[in-house]
C-alpha positions in Angstrom: -2.2 13.5 20.7 -0.6 11.0 18.1 3.3 11.5 18.0 3.8 10.3 14.7 7.1 8.0 14.2 7.5 5.5 11.1 10.8 5.0 10.3 10.9 1.7 7.8 8.5 -1.3 6.9 9.0 -3.5 9.3 9.6 -2.1 13.0 7.0 -2.9 15.8 3.6 -1.1 15.0 1.8 0.4 17.8 -0.8 2.7 15.8 -2.2 2.5 12.4 -5.3 3.6 10.5 -7.1 0.3 9.2 -9.9 1.0 6.3 -13.4 0.3 6.5 -15.7 -1.9 4.0 -18.8 -0.7 5.7 -21.2 0.7 3.4 -19.0 0.1 0.9 -21.6 0.9 -1.8 -22.6 -0.9 -4.9 -20.9 -2.9 -7.3 -19.2 0.1 -9.3 -20.1 0.8 -13.4 -17.1 -0.2 -15.5 -16.5 3.5 -16.0 -16.6 3.9 -12.8 -13.1 1.9 -12.5 -10.2 3.7 -11.0 -8.0 -0.1 -12.1 -7.8 -3.1 -14.5 -8.4 -5.2 -11.9 -12.0 -3.9 -10.5 -12.7 -3.3 -14.0 -12.1 -6.7 -15.0 -14.2 -8.0 -11.7 -17.1 -5.5 -12.5 -17.6 -7.2 -15.9 -17.1 -10.8 -15.2 -19.7 -10.0 -12.1 -17.3 -11.3 -9.4 -17.0 -8.0 -8.0 -16.5 -8.5 -4.1 -20.3 -7.3 -1.7 -19.7 -6.1 1.2 -20.3 -8.3 4.0 -17.3 -10.9 2.3 -15.3 -7.7 2.5 -16.3 -6.5 6.1 -15.5 -10.3 7.6 -12.1 -9.9 6.0 -11.3 -6.9 7.6 -12.6 -7.9 10.8 -10.2 -10.5 10.9 -7.4 -8.1 9.8 -8.5 -5.7 12.8 -8.3 -8.6 15.5 -5.0 -9.5 14.7 -4.3 -6.3 15.6 -6.2 -6.9 18.8 -3.9 -9.6 19.8 -0.6 -7.8 19.4 -2.4 -4.5 21.2 -2.2 -2.6 17.9 -3.9 0.8 18.5 -6.7 1.3 15.3 -8.3 3.9 14.3 -11.1 3.3 11.6 -12.4 5.6 9.8 -15.9 7.4 9.7 -18.6 5.4 7.8 -19.8 7.6 4.7 -22.7 6.0 2.9 -21.9 4.1 -0.3 -18.6 5.0 -0.5 -15.4 3.2 -0.6 -13.4 3.4 2.2 -10.9 0.4 2.2 -7.4 1.6 1.1 -6.2 4.1 3.3 -2.5 4.2 2.5 -3.7 5.6 -0.7 -4.9 9.0 1.0 -1.8 10.2 3.1 1.5 8.0 4.8 3.7 9.2 7.1 7.5 9.4 7.0 9.4 9.9 10.1 7.3 12.4 12.3 5.4 13.7 9.3 1.9 12.8 8.0 1.9 13.3 3.8 -2.0 13.9 2.7 -1.8 13.0 -0.7 -3.3 14.3 -4.1 -6.2 11.8 -4.4 -8.4 11.3 -7.4 -10.8 13.6 -7.3 -13.6 11.3 -7.1 -12.1 9.9 -3.7 -11.7 13.2 -1.7 -14.1 12.3 1.0 -11.9 9.7 2.1 -9.4 12.1 4.0 -12.5 14.1 5.6 -13.2 10.3 7.0 -10.1 10.6 9.1 -10.2 14.6 9.9 -10.9 13.2 13.9 -7.5 11.2 13.2 -5.8 14.5 11.8 -6.8 16.2 14.8 -4.9 14.7 16.9 -1.5 15.6 15.4 0.6 18.8 15.3 -0.6 20.3 12.9 3.2 21.5 11.7 3.6 17.9 10.9 0.6 17.7 8.4 2.3 18.3 5.0 0.2 19.2 2.1 1.4 19.5 -1.7 0.6 21.8 -4.3 -2.2 20.0 -7.0 0.4 19.1 -9.5 2.7 17.1 -6.7 1.2 13.6 -7.3 2.0 10.7 -4.7 0.1 8.0 -2.0 1.6 5.7 0.3 1.2 2.6 -2.0 4.0 4.1 -4.0 6.1 4.9 -0.8 8.0 2.9 1.1 11.0 3.5 4.0 13.4 1.3 4.5 16.0 3.2 7.3 18.1 5.6 5.7 16.2 4.7 2.4 12.8 6.0 1.0 11.7 3.8 -1.9 9.5 5.8 -4.8 7.4 3.8 -7.0 6.7 6.4 -10.2 6.2 6.4 -13.9 8.1 8.6 -16.6 6.5 7.5 -19.5 5.5 10.7 -22.0 1.2 9.1 -21.4 1.6 9.9 -17.4 -2.1 12.0 -17.7 -3.6 9.1 -19.6 -2.9 6.5 -17.1 -5.4 6.3 -14.2 -3.2 3.9 -12.7 -0.3 6.4 -12.8 -0.4 8.1 -9.1 3.0 9.4 -8.2 4.8 11.9 -10.6 8.0 13.1 -10.5 7.2 15.9 -8.9 6.2 13.5 -6.4 9.3 12.1 -6.1 11.4 15.5 -5.9 9.1 16.8 -3.1 10.6 14.1 -1.1 13.7 14.4 -2.0 13.9 17.7 -1.1 12.0 17.4 2.3 14.7 14.7 3.4 18.0 15.3 1.7 19.8 13.4 4.9 18.2 10.3 2.9 18.3 8.2 0.1 15.6 8.7 -2.0 15.0 6.5 -5.2 12.4 6.5 -7.4 11.2 3.1 -9.7 9.8 3.2 -13.0 7.0 1.1 -12.6 4.6 -1.0 -15.2 1.8 0.0 -15.8 -2.0 -1.0 -17.9 -5.0 0.7 -17.4 -6.4 -2.5 -19.0 -4.3 -5.6 -18.3 -4.4 -6.3 -14.6 -1.7 -8.8 -14.7 0.8 -6.4 -16.2 0.2 -3.5 -13.7 2.0 -2.4 -11.3 -0.7 0.4 -9.5 2.0 0.8 -6.7 5.4 0.0 -5.8 4.3 -2.2 -3.2 2.3 -4.3 -6.2 5.9 -5.5 -7.1 7.9 -5.2 -4.0 8.1 -4.9 -0.8 10.6 -5.3 2.5 9.8 -7.8 5.4 11.6 -8.2 8.4 15.0 -6.8 9.2 17.0 -7.8 5.5 14.3 -9.6 3.3 12.1 -8.7 0.4 9.3 -9.9 -1.5 9.5 -8.5 -5.3 8.3 -9.1 -8.9 11.1 -8.3 -11.7 8.9 -7.0 -14.1 7.1 -4.4 -12.8 9.6 -2.6 -13.1 10.1 -0.5 -16.6 13.8 -0.2 -16.4 15.8 -4.0 -15.1 18.2 -1.4 -13.5 15.7 -0.7 -10.7 15.1 -4.3 -10.0 19.1 -5.0 -10.1 19.7 -2.0 -7.5 17.0 -3.5 -5.2 18.9 -6.9 -6.0 22.1 -5.5 -5.0 20.8 -3.9 -1.7 19.3 -7.1 -0.5 21.3 -9.5 -2.0 19.4 -12.4 -4.1 19.0 -15.0 -1.4 17.1 -12.8 0.7 14.4 -12.0 -2.1 11.4 -13.9 -2.5 10.7 -13.7 -6.6 7.0 -13.8 -7.1 5.7 -14.4 -10.9 3.0 -12.4 -13.0 0.1 -14.0 -11.1 1.3 -14.2 -7.8 1.9 -10.3 -8.5 -1.9 -10.1 -9.4 -2.9 -11.9 -6.2 -0.8 -9.3 -5.1 1.7 -11.4 -2.7 4.0 -8.4 -2.4 0.9 -6.6 -0.5 1.5 -8.3 2.7 1.7 -6.5 6.1 4.5 -6.3 8.5 3.4 -5.9 12.4 7.2 -6.4 13.2 10.7 -7.5 12.4 9.0 -11.2 13.0 5.0 -11.0 12.5 3.8 -10.7 9.0 0.1 -10.8 8.3 -0.5 -12.7 5.1 -3.4 -14.1 2.5 -3.9 -17.6 3.8 -4.3 -18.8 0.1 -0.4 -17.4 -0.3 0.8 -20.9 0.4 3.9 -20.3 -1.6 5.0 -17.7 -0.2 3.9 -18.3 3.4 6.0 -21.2 3.6 9.1 -19.4 2.5 8.4 -16.8 5.4 7.7 -19.7 8.4 11.0 -21.0 6.6 12.7 -17.8 7.2 11.8 -17.7 10.9 8.8 -15.3 10.8 5.4 -15.9 12.4 2.6 -15.9 9.8 -0.4 -14.3 10.6 -2.9 -15.5 7.9 -6.6 -14.4 7.0 -9.0 -14.3 4.1 -8.6 -11.1 2.4 -9.0 -12.6 -1.8 -12.3 -10.4 -2.1 -10.8 -7.2 -1.0 -7.8 -8.4 -3.4 -10.2 -8.0 -6.2 -10.0 -4.2 -6.1 -6.0 -4.5 -6.8 -5.4 -3.8 -3.0 -4.4 -6.2 -0.2 -3.2 -5.6 3.1 -0.7 -2.7 2.9 -3.4 -0.9 1.1 -5.8 -1.0 3.7 -3.1 0.3 6.5 -1.8 3.8 7.3 1.0 3.4 10.1 0.7 6.4 12.4 3.3 4.6 14.8 6.3 1.9 14.8 8.7 1.9 17.7 
């Protein structure tokens, strides 16, 4: 049995589901794109190819091996994108939440059924169809649960809006002793550098008291100030629009001391090292063309 345990983003990782790029399928058609960044690369003819993405994910896997992390991989379905396991489920404390994913992606959950079979069924939470959340929008910070959402009237028209207020309230009701704080995010179906697809596209804690943040990712400036007050401005690495587009805030913590980051994120990686972190640099620029990066490709099951 897998005994789930996740209370924050940075405690020592022991078990994780890492997505797979094997048999990722052909380049999608324009009308099949789920996000503006993929759309941009489909139109430009620069959409990533399978062998490059497989190599990037293997580099990530090798870092997990180095740190003795138990890694589960999805069962491979032919010609199917299974990279972003963070979207399909997430763990809060000892419970695993299944996301109500976009209908085209339902097989992604089936691909990790063998993992779910090792979890106490009473610890697997499934919400009704009108309750939307994805793991990229849910972030644990000890007594806080941060949740990205979108409060605009046009929610249903935005394929980039993945977590609704029903999703936020569902989590609030299950964790009455936690501070569940939602953040209204900037969304765009068509302009990638003006779209915070998930909360982890514009914010993420690192270490014990640090964070990466993109101020313009928040529709309400008060939400940004809430985080600045909580972490302290001097503990925050501010990223600009282009860095958000490149996914600087979507790195991944193996522990409070060790961070996995994209090798081209020089400004960020230098800052992390200056703060005392060990930075494991890997290539992940091809996968980032699908508007997801390191955090998106992982579903942590156990952290100390």
